[in-house]
N, C-alpha and C positions, 0 to 999 in steps of 0.2 A: 119046441124049445128053441129059443132065440141062440144063434151062434155068436161067438166073439166078433166076427167079421160083420155080422149085421148090427150089433150093438156099436161097433166102430163108426159104421156108415151113417146111423141114425143120430149119433150124438151131436148136440149143439150146444152153444152157450145161450143160456136164457137168462137175460138180465132183470126181468121183472119177475118177482117172487111173492108169494102170499106170506102172510105173518105166521102160518103153521110151521111149528118148529120139527124138524126131524128128530126121531127118538134117539136116545143115548146109544141104542144098540145098533141103529143105522149108521151113526157117526163112527162107532168102534169098528164096524164092518168096513166102512170106507178107509179107515186108517190102517186096518189090518191088510187090505189089498195093496196099499201103498208100501208096506214093509216088504212085499214080495218083488219089488222092482229089482232088476240086475243091477249090481254095483261092483265095480272094479276093486279087487283086492278085499271084497266083503267089508267095506268100510261102513256100511249102513249110515250114510252122513246126514240123513234127513232128521228133522226135529219138527214136530207139530205143535201148534198153538191153537186150541179151539177156543174161539172168541164168541161169547154169546151175552145175552142180557145186558146189563149195565157196562160190562167190559167193552162192549162195542162202542159205547159213548166215550169212555175213557181213550180208547184207541184213536176215535174221530177227533178228540181234542188235542192229543198229541200229533196226529197228522196235521191239523190246522196250525198248531204251533210251529211244527217244522217247516211247513209251507211259509209262514210269516217270516221265520229266521232266513230261509233260503232267499227270500226276496225283499229283505229288509232294505235294500238300497234301490228297489225297483216298486215303489208303491203302486204303480199302475197295474203290476201283476198280483197285487196283494189286497183285492178289494174285499169288502164285507161278503159279497155274494161268492167270491171265489174261496173265501175262508169257510163260509157255510157249506159249500159244495163239498169241499174236501172233509170237513167235519162229519158230513152225512154220508160218506162213502161206505163205511162200515154198516150202516143201517140198511144198506140194500137188501140184505137177507137177514133170517133170523140167526143164522150161524155163519161165521167166517172162519176158516182154517188158514192160518199162516203157516207156509212151509218154508223151513230154512235149511240151508246145506252147510253144514259144519265145515270149517277150514281143515284141510288135511293135517293129521299129526304125524303120519309116516312119511319119511323122506321120499319114497317111491311112489307116492300118490300125487297126482296133479289136482289142483283146484277145479279145474274144468271137468274133470272125471267125476268128482263129487257132485258138482252142479247137474251135470248130464244124468247121473244116476237119480238125483232128487227130482228133476223134470220127468224122468220115467216113472217115478212114484206118483207124481201129481197125476200123470196120464192115467195110472192105474186108479186113482180116486175118481176122476171124472168119468171113466168107463163103469166103474161100480155104482156111482150115483145114477148114471143113465139106466142101467140095469135095474135099479130100485125104483125107478120112476121119479127120482128126484130132479131138481134143477141144479145146475152147477155152472159156474162161470170162473175161469182163470184170469186174473188180472195182476197187474204189477204197478207200473207208473212211478213217479218220483220218490214217493213215500217208502217204496220197497228198498231203495237204495240210500235212504237218509240215515245218517248215524243216530239221531235222536229216536227215531222209530225202532231201529235195531236194538238200542239201549232199552226201550220200553219192554221188548221182548226178552231181554237179559242176553243178547247176542253180542259176541265180540265183533269189533270192527271188520275183521277179516272173513266173518261169516256173510253168507248171503241170504237174502229173502228172495226165494225163487217164485213164490205165488202167494197170492191172497185168493184162496178158492172160497167163493160166495156159495152158499149151500142153502137150499130151501125147497119148496114145491112150486112148480111153475104157475105163473099167473097169467101167461099167455102161451100161445102155440109156438112150438119151434119152428123157425124159418127154414125154407128150403135152401139147400147147398149143393152146388155142383162143382166140385173141384176140377181142375184141369186133369186130363187123363195122365196116369203115371208114365206113359210112353213119352209124353211131352217133356218130361223132366228126366228121362232115363237114357244113359249111353250104355249099350251092351259092348263090352270090351273082350 
């Protein structure tokens, strides 16, 4: 049996995926794992949007429109090629899960704490996908912060899109990774 530590060490972002769609049950398990993330004041600030099929095309259109609007005064940054690239991002995988952090509603909760809890939920998703043999990749980019994209998901301006989790089956081998040893980044006091 693989330990959690071994799964953590093995996990990699895999950007090339096949067209094979993970099952509904697999996606539900990944989302269930996310809901077990730690969160201050038990706010459970996360919200998940499972984007598949034609909705990926709609999302890509919104992302391209948002890019065009952001660069309307800089046409050199908004070429047909850059618009096509933006439009095709949601098509990188058969399923994309957008993960949002809701703005705090209680006065004693800080927005950063909700974002941190949501990031922990995303890590749970990535580890569960790895354990299941699925490919997963966490991305954001300008679209995650764009008000038009947030509106498409029905989010308020103060809500944050923390991740676009691309999910599918790997089409390539995971690359090797050798992070710096923890003691290079640790101070014992």
